[in-house]
C-alpha positions, -999 to +999 in steps of 0.1 A: -699+101+230-727+075+225-738+095+194-702+094+180-700+056+186-734+050+170-725+071+140-692+052+135-710+019+137-735+030+111-707+041+088-688+009+093-719-012+085-726+009+054-690+004+041-692-033+048-724-037+027-709-017-002-677-038-001-696-070-007-725-082-028-736-095-062-723-081-095-724-089-132-698-084-160-699-085-197-666-087-215-656-088-252-620-099-260-598-115-285-574-144-278-542-151-297-531-187-300-503-189-275-484-211-267-483-229-300-479-266-307-475-288-338-508-288-357-497-305-389-473-304-419-467-281-448-451-297-478-441-291-514-432-317-540-410-307-569-412-335-595-377-325-606-365-335-571-347-303-564-371-281-544-392-305-523-396-298-486-416-306-455-419-285-423-442-284-393-471-260-389-471-245-354-501-228-338-533-235-318-570-236-325-574-210-296-573-178-317-606-161-318-633-139-303-644-143-267-678-131-254-682-136-216-711-130-193-701-133-156-723-133-125-703-130-093-703-123-056-678-104-035-675-120-001-657-089+012-638-060-003-609-082-014-622-117-021-650-130-044-662-159-065-678-159-099-690-182-127-682-169-162-702-181-192-679-178-222-687-182-259-656-187-280-658-181-318-625-195-332-607-181-362-598-203-392-564-220-388-544-239-413-536-274-399-523-291-431-511-279-465-494-294-495-486-284-530-465-295-560-448-282-591-477-293-612-501-271-593-518-298-572-528-284-538-543-299-507-551-276-477-571-282-445-584-255-422-603-257-389-621-235-365-641-242-333-671-226-316-675-235-279-696-226-249-674-227-217-680-223-180-653-203-161-656-208-123-630-185-107-617-171-074-613-133-075-588-113-055-591-075-056-573-045-041-606-028-035-608+010-039-637+034-044-627+043-080-596+026-093-587-010-084-567-039-096-577-076-095-567-111-104-588-142-113-578-179-112-600-208-121-611-235-146-621-235-182-647-262-189-661-266-224-697-278-222-709-274-258-694-270-292-675-286-320-647-281-345-654-276-382-629-287-407-626-279-444-603-298-468-598-282-502-581-302-529-573-291-565-560-316-590-548-305-625-563-320-656-564-313-694-598-297-688-586-275-660-583-280-622-607-304-606-617-291-571-627-313-542-641-300-509-646-321-477-664-306-447-662-323-413-674-319-378-653-331-348-668-336-314-646-336-283-645-354-250-652-337-216-621-317-209-608-295-181-585-265-186-573-235-166-578-198-170-562-169-152-563-131-157-552-098-142-569-065-148-577-030-137-611-015-131-626+019-127-659+026-110-678+053-129-704+052-102-715+029-074-735+009-100-713+007-131-677+004-140-652-004-167-626-032-168-595-039-189-582-074-186-554-096-198-562-133-197-546-167-205-564-200-211-546-233-210-568-259-227-564-291-247-593-312-259-592-349-269-615-358-298-643-382-295-656-385-330-655-370-365-681-371-393-680-360-429-708-335-435-703-330-473-680-344-499-681-326-533-660-332-564-663-306-592-694-293-575-711-327-572-719-340-537-708-377-536-712-382-498-741-406-504-717-429-521-694-432-491-696-461-466-700-456-429-663-464-426-654-436-450-678-410-434-674-416-396-644-418-373-642-429-337-611-419-317-596-444-293-564-447-272-549-478-289-551-495-323-547-533-325-556-562-346-593-560-335-597-523-341-619-513-371-590-499-391-577-513-424-541-507-414-542-530-384-572-553-392-577-568-427-612-579-416-624-544-408-661-536-414-671-509-439-704-506-422-689-494-389-671-461-381-633-462-386-612-462-354-583-439-352-558-429-325-568-398-305-545-369-303-553-338-283-559-305-299-545-273-285-570-245-277-547-224-255-548-186-259-535-153-245-557-123-250-571-090-239-607-080-231-627-049-223-658-051-202-685-034-182-692-043-146-726-038-129-728-037-091-761-048-075 
């Protein structure tokens, strides 16, 4: 009887160790920009006055590739904590576009690359082979920026005159939310596969924007621009003392322009496939 009790205790202890411990995951996934919000305006100007229109452009800057490295710890068979390190490579998204009946065009696209931390709580059904799990936590961007490209084409007797303006926008510290559900399959005690559906809810308030290059017909004229033309600082309110020509006739061309800050939508809904290593 004592041998049976001792054997049961050993087995119980062994299962307890197996059910908890450190693990690591590497996931590759793609997020689609959902839910969408108003990014800008698409317009067409017909000089005859018959076919002109304006309409909103809906979408997000959240579409793109996600690479995630995640160390974690299972407290027991069903509950764990983890800290994901996510690198987001955003797809180019049109945020403004206009054209006319005389073939003048003006289009702006943007994409963002970000490094994010994903602290999460993990709940799992357990299971020696097949199991299901859910994660809920935060999405915290810690590094990155948004690149913008404005492309303008103006007709002339000598042919179209192209203009390109490249910008970089930096964001303020932001806090988002991320949740996911998935299924996993343990190939062995040390390695397994995971298929996951995830959603990230994230908006970022801009802090500043700078013009990196300004070319007209292939010639860079950014050196001719003032600080006011090249740099923008985003604030919550414009008034008579703000450095903006629309509200302050005494604005300074030697200081960054001040503009109202509007949040950008980086939300996404996506799918990822990953490998899990149990230590």
